N, C-alpha and C positions, 0 to 999 in steps of 0.2 A: 901867569898864565902858561897854557901848553901850546906848543906847536905841533900840528897833525898833518900825516899824509894819508889820505884817503885814497883807496885804490879800487877800481872795480876788479872783479874777480875774472871772467870770461873773456879772454883776449888781451887781459895785462898780466894776470899772474898764472894762468893756465891757459894751454891752447884751446880755442874754440874747435868745435865740431861742425862740420859742414853738411847739413841734410837739405836734399833738395836745392842744392846750389847756394844755400843761405846759412851763414854763421848762426851756431846754435850753442847752448850750453851743454856739456857732458851730462848724461842722466844716470850713468853708472861709474862707479869708482873706478872700474878699469878703463874707462875712457878719459880719465882725468890726469892731464899731463902738465907736469911744472918741470921747467928748465932747471937745472942746478944754478946756474948764472942769475934767475930770478931770485932765489933762496938767497943767495950771496949778497945782492943790491939791496932787497928789503931789509935784510939783516944789518947791512951797512946804515942804512938810513934810520934804522930803529934807536940808533944811539944819539942821534938828534931830534927825532919826530916820534910822538906818538903814531903806531900803524892801525889803521881801521881798514876792514875790507866792507865796502857798501854794494850790494849786489842784489839785483831783480833777478829772482828765481821764479818766475810764474808757472813753470812746467810742473810744480808740486800742485798747485790748485788746479791747474788743467787735468790732472790724472797722467801727466808723462814721466813724472819722476818720483819716487817713494822718498818719503822726508827723510827715511833711513840713509839712503844713499847720500843725500845732501849732508847729512850729520857726519858721515863718514870722510866727505870731502873737507868739511869744515875742521874735523880732529885732525886730517892729515896736515892741513895749513897750520893750525894752531902748533901742532908736534914739531914742523919744521923751521918755523919763523918766529920771530918775536913780534907777534900780532897783538895788540891790545884787545881787540874785538872783533866779531865778524856779525854784520848784521844783514840778514837776507830778509828781501820783501817777499813772501810766499802765496800771498792770499790775491795777487795780479789785481791790486786795488790802486787805481790811479791817484788816490788821495796819498798814497804812501811810497809807492815806487818812482825812480827817478824816470822822468826829469823832475819830478817834486823834490824839493830839497830836504823832506821830511828826515830821513834818516842821518843825513849829515849835520843837520840842525839838532837833533836830539842828542849826537854823540857830543857836539859842541857845548850843549849846556851840560852834560853827565860829567864831562871831563876837563870843564873850563878851559876851551880851546880858543886861541887868538885866531880868528878866521884869516885877518891880514897878514899872519905868517905862516899860513897854512895852505895846501895845495890837494887837489884832485887829480888822480891821473885815469883817464879812462878812454877806452877805443871807440865809442859811439857817442853821437851827438847828444845822446840822453845824458851822458855821464857830464859833459861839458856844460849842458843847460842847468842842470842840478847844481854844479858848482857856482855857477854864476849866480843863481837864484839865492844860493846860501852865503855868498860873499866869500868865498874862499879863491885862491888862485887856480885857474886851470890849465891842464896839459893833457893835450891830445895826442895819444899813441896811434899815430897813423896808420890806418889798415885800408885795404881797398874798399872795404864795405862800410868805413866811420860814417859817412852822411847818408847811407841808403835808409830808406823808409823801414819803420819798426811797426810794433803792432800800436803805437801811438803816433802813427804818421811820419810825416817827413820834419826835418829840422827846419827852423826858424830861418829866413833869409838871411839875417841880419847876424846870426850868430857865429861866432869865431872864438877860438881859444886863445887863451894868453900866450901860449907856447904849443910848438908842435914838435914832437919827438918821432923819429923811426923805430926806435928800440929803447930799452930801459936803462942801457949804459949812457944814453945821453941824457938823463937826469943830471948828471954831475954840471954839465954844462948850464944848468939853470938853477938848481939848489944844492 
């Protein structure tokens, strides 16, 4: 069985954009900013883990982002990092987007992933809940907005990640 590191995209791999004071996804490739250190860290972990990006991208369905822009961002990530696969939920469908574990579970089946040896890193409560529901260990990359209300509501009161980090460098202390 394989070990996996599942990564949320916005806020973990790339910087979020703030619109009306709320964190949001970049909508154009020009807004898509990835730190060089992030590329280095992900490549380091790709030697021990299969790397997957699992990302809610509802702005496509909502008409706020062209799928071509999303594909440019995906192509950029695939060209710069050793990522096995990127899965984006673009239909804004609660049956498939996080906190539903669908994306993670499908990748686990497809790549024969050992969930007990795998992790998800996310910056929002929906990432942590998806990880919990799928059976992987959870790491919150804590931001000021991590537990804010999303389009899916507020986080469950009893939800807590397995680990909390302030930056990706701190992954080394956990895995």
